[in-house]
Backbone as JSON, one array per atom type, in Angstrom:
{
  "sequence": "CVARGDADGIRFSTRPDTITPNALTIIGQYPVTTIELGVQSLDDRVLALSQRGHDAACVTKAASMVKAAGYTLGLQMMTGLPGDTPAGALQTAEKMVAMAPDMVRIYPTLVLAGSLLARRWRRGAYTPERLETAVDLVSRLFLVFTAAGIRVIRMGLQADETLAAKGTVLAGPYHPAFGERVYAHVFYR",
  "N": [[33.86, 94.03, 28.73], [32.49, 94.56, 26.27], [29.84, 94.25, 27.1], [29.67, 96.32, 28.9], [29.77, 98.43, 27.28], [32.24, 99.46, 26.6], [33.54, 98.57, 24.39], [32.8, 97.77, 20.98], [32.7, 95.23, 19.92], [34.27, 92.01, 19.5], [37.23, 91.23, 17.85], [39.12, 88.91, 16.09], [41.97, 87.14, 14.95], [42.71, 84.26, 12.94], [43.66, 81.08, 11.7], [42.81, 79.9, 8.36], [42.1, 77.27, 8.22], [40.81, 76.64, 10.6], [38.23, 77.45, 10.64], [35.14, 76.26, 10.85], [31.86, 74.81, 10.61], [31.08, 74.15, 13.17], [32.93, 75.53, 14.8], [32.12, 78.22, 14.12], [29.6, 78.13, 15.18], [30.16, 77.96, 17.95], [31.7, 80.39, 18.22], [29.63, 82.16, 17.77], [28.29, 82.44, 20.11], [29.42, 84.47, 21.48], [30.29, 88.01, 21.64], [31.52, 88.48, 19.05], [32.6, 90.38, 16.26], [34.24, 90.62, 14.1], [36.28, 88.61, 11.97], [39.48, 87.8, 11.17], [41.39, 86.27, 8.66], [44.38, 84.51, 8.38], [45.73, 84.46, 5.61], [48.08, 84.6, 3.94], [49.05, 83.59, 1.3], [47.66, 82.83, -1.91], [48.55, 80.92, -3.55], [49.05, 77.69, -3.99], [51.56, 76.35, -4.09], [53.34, 78.12, -2.91], [52.21, 78.24, -0.38], [52.52, 75.62, 0.41], [55.38, 75.43, 0.39], [55.89, 77.16, 2.4], [54.93, 75.84, 4.55], [52.3, 76.15, 5.62], [49.99, 74.72, 6.14], [47.55, 74.84, 5.18], [45.47, 75.17, 2.11], [44.76, 77.09, -0.91], [42.05, 76.71, -1.66], [40.95, 76.05, 0.86], [41.04, 78.59, 2.09], [39.36, 80.12, 0.5], [36.9, 78.75, 0.98], [36.68, 79.16, 3.81], [36.62, 81.96, 4.0], [34.21, 82.43, 2.69], [32.4, 81.17, 4.43], [32.71, 82.7, 6.77], [31.73, 85.16, 5.94], [29.1, 84.44, 5.22], [28.15, 83.81, 7.71], [27.84, 86.26, 8.7], [29.76, 87.92, 9.78], [32.21, 90.56, 9.89], [34.81, 90.5, 7.52], [38.22, 90.09, 7.48], [41.25, 89.89, 5.69], [44.56, 88.64, 5.66], [47.64, 89.08, 4.12], [50.9, 87.91, 2.97], [54.0, 89.2, 1.73], [56.89, 88.05, -0.13], [57.28, 85.53, 0.66], [58.69, 82.11, 0.81], [59.39, 80.96, -2.41], [57.51, 82.73, -3.56], [56.65, 85.41, -5.8], [56.66, 88.73, -7.07], [54.69, 88.95, -9.11], [53.14, 86.77, -8.41], [52.28, 87.57, -5.88], [50.66, 89.74, -6.59], [48.73, 88.3, -8.01], [47.61, 86.89, -5.9], [46.48, 88.97, -4.52], [44.52, 89.88, -6.34], [42.85, 87.58, -6.29], [42.06, 87.73, -3.7], [40.61, 90.07, -3.67], [38.45, 89.26, -5.12], [37.16, 87.73, -3.23], [35.91, 89.6, -1.72], [36.66, 90.9, 0.89], [36.18, 92.87, 3.85], [38.31, 94.25, 4.78], [41.94, 94.44, 4.66], [45.16, 93.27, 5.5], [48.64, 93.78, 5.04], [51.65, 92.12, 5.12], [55.1, 92.18, 4.88], [57.33, 89.46, 4.62], [59.41, 88.54, 7.33], [62.5, 87.51, 8.63], [62.65, 85.95, 11.5], [64.3, 85.37, 14.7], [64.98, 82.09, 15.74], [63.12, 80.82, 14.2], [61.91, 78.57, 11.67], [62.24, 79.59, 9.13], [64.4, 81.18, 9.69], [66.45, 79.3, 9.93], [66.51, 78.3, 7.31], [67.17, 80.65, 5.96], [69.83, 81.09, 7.03], [71.11, 78.86, 5.93], [71.2, 79.65, 3.4], [69.06, 79.11, 1.74], [66.88, 80.66, 1.61], [66.04, 83.84, 0.54], [65.34, 86.96, 1.58], [63.08, 89.7, 0.81], [64.29, 92.86, -0.32], [64.14, 96.04, 1.37], [63.33, 98.23, -0.25], [62.33, 96.91, -2.43], [60.15, 95.57, -1.26], [58.61, 97.77, -0.32], [57.85, 98.86, -2.78], [56.32, 96.82, -3.93], [54.3, 96.36, -2.02], [53.12, 98.81, -2.23], [51.98, 98.7, -4.77], [50.1, 96.57, -4.27], [48.54, 97.78, -2.32], [47.27, 99.7, -3.94], [45.88, 98.04, -5.61], [43.9, 96.94, -3.84], [42.6, 99.26, -2.72], [41.57, 100.37, -5.06], [39.56, 98.59, -5.47], [37.94, 99.24, -3.42], [38.46, 98.31, -0.96], [39.5, 98.39, 2.28], [42.83, 98.98, 3.4], [44.2, 98.14, 6.34], [46.52, 97.78, 7.67], [50.04, 97.91, 6.99], [52.96, 96.16, 7.09], [54.58, 95.05, 9.98], [53.52, 95.79, 13.33], [55.4, 98.08, 14.98], [57.19, 97.28, 17.95], [58.51, 96.85, 21.31], [59.49, 94.28, 21.52], [59.85, 93.32, 18.8], [61.69, 95.24, 18.03], [63.86, 94.59, 19.53], [67.26, 93.8, 19.79], [68.52, 91.34, 17.6], [66.11, 90.02, 17.15], [64.75, 90.4, 14.66], [66.16, 89.04, 12.06], [66.59, 89.28, 9.27], [65.23, 90.81, 6.34], [62.58, 92.95, 5.13], [62.18, 94.99, 7.36], [60.85, 97.78, 8.86], [60.2, 100.42, 11.12], [58.32, 102.21, 10.48], [56.93, 101.22, 8.22], [54.42, 101.29, 6.82], [54.12, 104.01, 6.41], [56.22, 104.48, 4.7], [55.2, 103.21, 2.47], [52.94, 104.66, 1.87], [54.22, 107.13, 1.21], [55.59, 106.37, -1.02], [53.49, 105.66, -2.81], [52.41, 108.17, -3.05], [54.46, 109.59, -4.21], [54.77, 108.21, -6.69]],
  "CA": [[34.11, 95.24, 27.99], [31.4, 94.75, 25.33], [28.58, 94.34, 27.83], [29.64, 97.63, 29.53], [29.81, 99.4, 26.19], [33.59, 99.94, 26.3], [33.97, 98.12, 23.02], [31.65, 97.39, 20.09], [32.76, 93.75, 19.71], [35.57, 91.28, 19.55], [37.91, 90.96, 16.61], [40.29, 88.1, 16.28], [42.64, 86.52, 13.77], [42.86, 82.84, 12.96], [44.06, 80.34, 10.47], [41.59, 79.47, 7.63], [41.6, 75.82, 8.45], [40.1, 76.56, 11.9], [36.92, 77.91, 10.38], [34.27, 75.13, 10.66], [30.55, 75.15, 11.05], [31.08, 73.99, 14.65], [33.67, 76.7, 15.32], [31.3, 79.44, 13.95], [28.47, 78.05, 16.19], [30.75, 78.38, 19.3], [31.98, 81.78, 18.25], [28.36, 82.86, 17.75], [27.86, 82.66, 21.58], [30.19, 85.6, 21.98], [30.09, 89.27, 20.81], [32.5, 88.62, 17.94], [32.08, 91.1, 15.07], [35.2, 90.59, 12.97], [37.2, 87.5, 11.93], [40.51, 87.99, 10.2], [42.04, 85.03, 8.26], [45.82, 84.57, 8.02], [45.8, 83.86, 4.24], [49.52, 84.61, 3.52], [49.14, 83.54, -0.11], [46.62, 81.99, -2.51], [49.25, 80.09, -4.47], [49.28, 76.42, -3.28], [52.93, 76.02, -4.11], [53.9, 79.01, -1.88], [51.68, 77.79, 0.88], [53.25, 74.34, 0.74], [56.86, 75.71, 0.73], [55.95, 77.89, 3.69], [54.42, 74.91, 5.51], [51.31, 76.91, 6.2], [49.1, 73.7, 6.66], [46.24, 74.94, 4.39], [45.62, 75.49, 0.72], [43.97, 78.25, -1.34], [40.63, 76.25, -1.53], [40.52, 76.21, 2.25], [40.9, 79.92, 2.4], [38.09, 80.5, -0.21], [35.8, 78.21, 1.82], [36.63, 79.79, 5.09], [36.12, 83.37, 3.77], [32.81, 82.33, 2.37], [31.69, 80.83, 5.63], [32.8, 83.8, 7.69], [30.78, 86.24, 5.43], [27.76, 83.93, 5.29], [27.77, 83.91, 9.16], [27.56, 87.64, 9.1], [30.9, 88.61, 10.36], [33.12, 91.41, 9.06], [35.84, 89.71, 7.08], [39.53, 90.59, 7.19], [42.21, 88.91, 5.09], [45.96, 89.06, 5.88], [48.51, 88.4, 3.19], [52.31, 88.27, 3.12], [54.83, 89.2, 0.51], [58.23, 87.56, 0.06], [57.29, 84.1, 1.22], [59.49, 81.23, -0.03], [58.71, 80.52, -3.68], [56.58, 83.74, -4.1], [57.2, 86.46, -6.73], [55.72, 89.92, -7.12], [53.55, 88.59, -9.91], [52.26, 85.84, -7.53], [51.59, 88.38, -4.83], [49.56, 90.48, -7.27], [47.58, 87.33, -8.26], [46.94, 86.64, -4.6], [45.67, 90.18, -4.18], [43.29, 89.81, -7.15], [41.93, 86.54, -5.81], [41.49, 88.27, -2.41], [39.56, 91.04, -4.01], [37.24, 88.49, -5.53], [36.5, 87.24, -1.97], [35.23, 90.81, -1.17], [36.83, 91.15, 2.33], [35.99, 94.26, 4.3], [39.58, 94.93, 5.08], [43.1, 93.54, 4.44], [46.51, 93.66, 6.1], [49.71, 93.27, 4.14], [52.81, 91.97, 5.87], [56.23, 91.6, 4.28], [57.92, 88.34, 5.38], [60.59, 88.85, 8.05], [63.18, 86.36, 9.19], [62.73, 86.06, 12.96], [65.22, 84.51, 15.4], [64.38, 80.88, 16.22], [62.11, 80.28, 13.26], [62.3, 77.59, 10.55], [62.65, 80.45, 8.07], [65.75, 81.62, 9.99], [67.38, 78.16, 9.61], [66.56, 78.29, 5.88], [67.99, 81.8, 5.6], [71.27, 80.85, 7.4], [71.67, 77.87, 4.96], [71.14, 80.23, 2.02], [67.91, 78.51, 1.03], [65.82, 81.65, 1.48], [66.45, 85.2, 0.39], [64.22, 87.8, 1.84], [62.94, 90.89, 0.0], [64.97, 94.07, 0.14], [63.17, 96.96, 1.81], [62.81, 99.01, -1.34], [61.5, 96.04, -3.31], [58.9, 95.35, -0.52], [57.8, 98.97, -0.38], [57.32, 99.08, -4.15], [55.3, 95.79, -4.23], [53.14, 96.7, -1.21], [52.47, 99.96, -2.84], [51.1, 98.21, -5.86], [49.0, 95.83, -3.69], [47.69, 98.77, -1.74], [46.46, 100.29, -5.05], [44.86, 97.0, -6.12], [42.89, 96.81, -2.83], [41.91, 100.47, -2.64], [40.78, 100.57, -6.27], [38.35, 97.73, -5.29], [37.07, 99.72, -2.37], [38.82, 97.44, 0.25], [40.41, 99.18, 3.18], [44.01, 98.37, 3.88], [44.26, 98.67, 7.68], [47.98, 97.71, 8.18], [51.14, 97.48, 6.08], [54.08, 95.97, 7.87], [54.33, 94.68, 11.38], [53.48, 96.85, 14.34], [56.71, 98.17, 15.72], [57.04, 97.25, 19.4], [59.79, 96.58, 21.9], [59.88, 92.82, 21.22], [60.29, 93.29, 17.48], [62.89, 96.2, 17.98], [65.01, 94.07, 20.38], [68.46, 93.34, 19.02], [68.58, 89.87, 17.39], [64.79, 89.5, 16.81], [64.62, 90.38, 13.23], [67.48, 88.72, 11.5], [66.64, 89.73, 7.89], [63.96, 91.16, 5.71], [62.2, 94.35, 4.98], [61.55, 95.55, 8.54], [60.95, 99.24, 9.15], [59.14, 100.66, 12.14], [57.32, 103.02, 9.79], [56.81, 100.61, 6.87], [53.27, 101.76, 6.09], [54.32, 105.39, 6.01], [57.04, 104.46, 3.53], [54.38, 102.81, 1.4], [52.16, 105.9, 1.52], [55.09, 108.11, 0.58], [55.99, 105.78, -2.35], [52.29, 105.83, -3.6], [52.23, 109.61, -3.37], [55.62, 109.93, -5.11], [54.48, 107.56, -7.97]],
  "C": [[32.9, 95.54, 27.1], [30.1, 95.03, 26.04], [28.56, 95.77, 28.52], [29.63, 98.78, 28.52], [31.23, 100.07, 25.91], [34.15, 99.59, 25.03], [32.72, 97.68, 22.24], [31.6, 95.91, 19.91], [34.12, 93.26, 19.76], [36.03, 90.99, 18.12], [39.04, 90.02, 16.88], [40.8, 87.51, 14.85], [42.85, 85.05, 13.97], [43.33, 82.18, 11.63], [42.75, 79.95, 9.74], [41.11, 78.09, 7.91], [40.97, 75.58, 9.86], [38.7, 76.92, 11.79], [36.07, 76.67, 9.97], [32.88, 75.56, 11.03], [30.45, 75.06, 12.61], [31.79, 75.18, 15.32], [32.84, 77.96, 15.28], [30.11, 79.33, 14.94], [29.0, 78.46, 17.59], [31.01, 79.86, 19.32], [30.71, 82.66, 18.29], [27.78, 83.12, 19.2], [28.51, 83.88, 22.17], [29.98, 86.88, 21.13], [31.2, 89.56, 19.8], [31.9, 89.39, 16.72], [32.98, 90.86, 13.83], [36.11, 89.38, 13.09], [38.14, 87.76, 10.83], [41.14, 86.58, 9.92], [43.45, 85.28, 7.82], [46.01, 83.79, 6.65], [47.25, 83.65, 3.75], [49.57, 84.64, 2.04], [47.96, 82.63, -0.63], [47.24, 81.15, -3.58], [49.68, 78.86, -3.58], [50.77, 76.08, -3.13], [53.64, 76.85, -3.0], [53.46, 78.59, -0.47], [52.34, 76.52, 1.36], [54.74, 74.62, 1.16], [56.99, 76.43, 2.03], [55.37, 77.15, 4.79], [53.25, 75.59, 6.28], [50.11, 75.89, 6.76], [47.64, 73.95, 6.01], [46.5, 75.22, 2.94], [44.68, 76.63, 0.29], [42.48, 77.88, -1.31], [40.13, 76.42, -0.14], [40.25, 77.63, 2.66], [39.65, 80.42, 1.77], [36.89, 80.03, 0.6], [35.61, 78.92, 3.07], [36.12, 81.19, 4.99], [34.65, 83.36, 3.56], [31.93, 82.06, 3.56], [31.62, 82.01, 6.61], [31.8, 84.88, 7.22], [29.36, 85.74, 5.54], [27.2, 83.89, 6.76], [27.51, 85.27, 9.6], [28.62, 88.49, 9.73], [31.6, 89.55, 9.39], [34.36, 90.57, 8.78], [37.12, 90.44, 6.82], [40.41, 89.52, 6.62], [43.57, 89.52, 5.28], [46.86, 88.33, 4.88], [49.97, 88.83, 3.54], [53.01, 88.36, 1.83], [56.19, 88.57, 0.81], [58.33, 86.24, 0.67], [58.19, 83.22, 0.27], [58.73, 80.81, -1.23], [57.81, 81.59, -4.21], [57.32, 84.66, -4.97], [56.21, 87.65, -6.59], [54.54, 89.61, -7.98], [52.63, 87.7, -9.11], [51.58, 86.64, -6.48], [50.41, 89.15, -5.42], [48.38, 89.53, -7.64], [46.85, 87.07, -6.96], [46.0, 87.83, -4.24], [44.41, 90.14, -5.01], [42.37, 88.8, -6.68], [41.39, 87.01, -4.48], [40.41, 89.26, -2.65], [38.39, 90.39, -4.49], [36.48, 87.95, -4.34], [35.8, 88.35, -1.29], [35.41, 90.93, 0.38], [36.48, 92.64, 2.59], [37.21, 95.01, 4.58], [40.73, 93.92, 4.79], [44.28, 94.17, 5.24], [47.55, 93.03, 5.2], [51.06, 93.26, 4.88], [53.97, 91.43, 5.05], [56.8, 90.52, 5.15], [59.27, 88.83, 5.95], [61.19, 87.56, 8.53], [63.41, 86.69, 10.67], [63.61, 85.02, 13.63], [64.4, 83.28, 15.82], [63.33, 80.26, 15.28], [62.7, 79.39, 12.2], [62.86, 78.42, 9.39], [64.08, 80.93, 8.38], [66.76, 80.59, 9.67], [67.53, 78.13, 8.06], [67.56, 79.49, 5.37], [69.53, 81.6, 5.86], [71.89, 79.83, 6.41], [71.76, 78.47, 3.52], [70.09, 79.74, 1.16], [66.75, 79.48, 0.95], [66.51, 83.0, 1.4], [65.32, 86.09, 0.58], [64.26, 89.05, 0.88], [63.8, 91.95, 0.53], [63.87, 95.06, 0.52], [62.54, 97.77, 0.72], [61.87, 98.2, -2.25], [60.07, 95.77, -2.6], [58.03, 96.59, -0.5], [57.13, 99.17, -1.73], [56.14, 98.07, -4.35], [54.04, 96.03, -3.31], [52.36, 97.83, -1.66], [51.51, 99.55, -3.91], [49.98, 97.37, -5.35], [48.02, 96.79, -3.02], [46.75, 99.38, -2.8], [45.42, 99.28, -5.54], [43.65, 96.94, -5.12], [41.99, 98.11, -2.79], [41.1, 100.75, -3.84], [39.55, 99.72, -6.22], [37.49, 98.14, -4.18], [37.29, 98.94, -1.06], [39.88, 98.19, 1.01], [41.66, 98.27, 3.54], [44.3, 98.98, 5.3], [45.64, 98.53, 8.33], [48.87, 97.32, 6.99], [52.36, 97.39, 6.87], [53.73, 95.69, 9.33], [54.35, 95.88, 12.28], [54.81, 96.88, 15.03], [56.4, 98.16, 17.23], [58.44, 96.89, 19.98], [60.29, 95.19, 21.62], [60.56, 92.78, 19.79], [61.58, 94.16, 17.33], [64.09, 95.62, 18.68], [66.09, 93.49, 19.42], [68.34, 91.82, 18.82], [67.17, 89.24, 17.08], [64.6, 89.32, 15.41], [65.98, 90.22, 12.59], [67.72, 89.27, 10.05], [65.31, 90.05, 7.43], [63.67, 92.59, 5.77], [61.55, 94.98, 6.2], [61.87, 97.03, 8.55], [59.94, 99.62, 10.08], [58.06, 101.55, 11.58], [57.05, 102.53, 8.38], [55.59, 101.2, 6.14], [53.45, 103.12, 5.64], [55.26, 105.46, 4.8], [56.22, 104.11, 2.3], [53.57, 103.98, 0.95], [52.98, 106.85, 0.77], [55.46, 107.63, -0.91], [54.72, 105.94, -3.36], [52.21, 107.28, -3.98], [53.27, 110.07, -4.35], [55.3, 109.38, -6.59], [53.28, 108.37, -8.6]]
}
């Protein structure tokens, strides 16, 4: 596709702990232009409770390596993770701004069937955000990023047949037009 001119380059998402000098050398052999890191949070406690397998220092190092290698950097964060708070999410956003990504995505945490989080939710050990709370928080995060000149390229999961299938999303602030709700909320405020 890239060689034919059908696309400008390859974009992919990965975990921060997969970014190593060797991995970047291998990636450099392909027409990759953008690397997005699944950050989720920059609070080590939240990352540990969510069993993400990396810490905030790993994210900072990976982001720096991606930028130094000349790639466009995207960062993806989540709200409503176990142990997180709106204040914690805002702190994560400020720390992400300091990393100067080219773009961000913001995803509210959803409880999906078959996940560890679903088991926690069923036991009463996890309470997801309410839709209104998530829209308000993501609106605030959107303003933090845009004030810093960072594009927010997605808010909420892409609605598709799999996600919309009955029994897939068990709980959490899912809405097929979540991003539009955020824009409306920002406009209203």
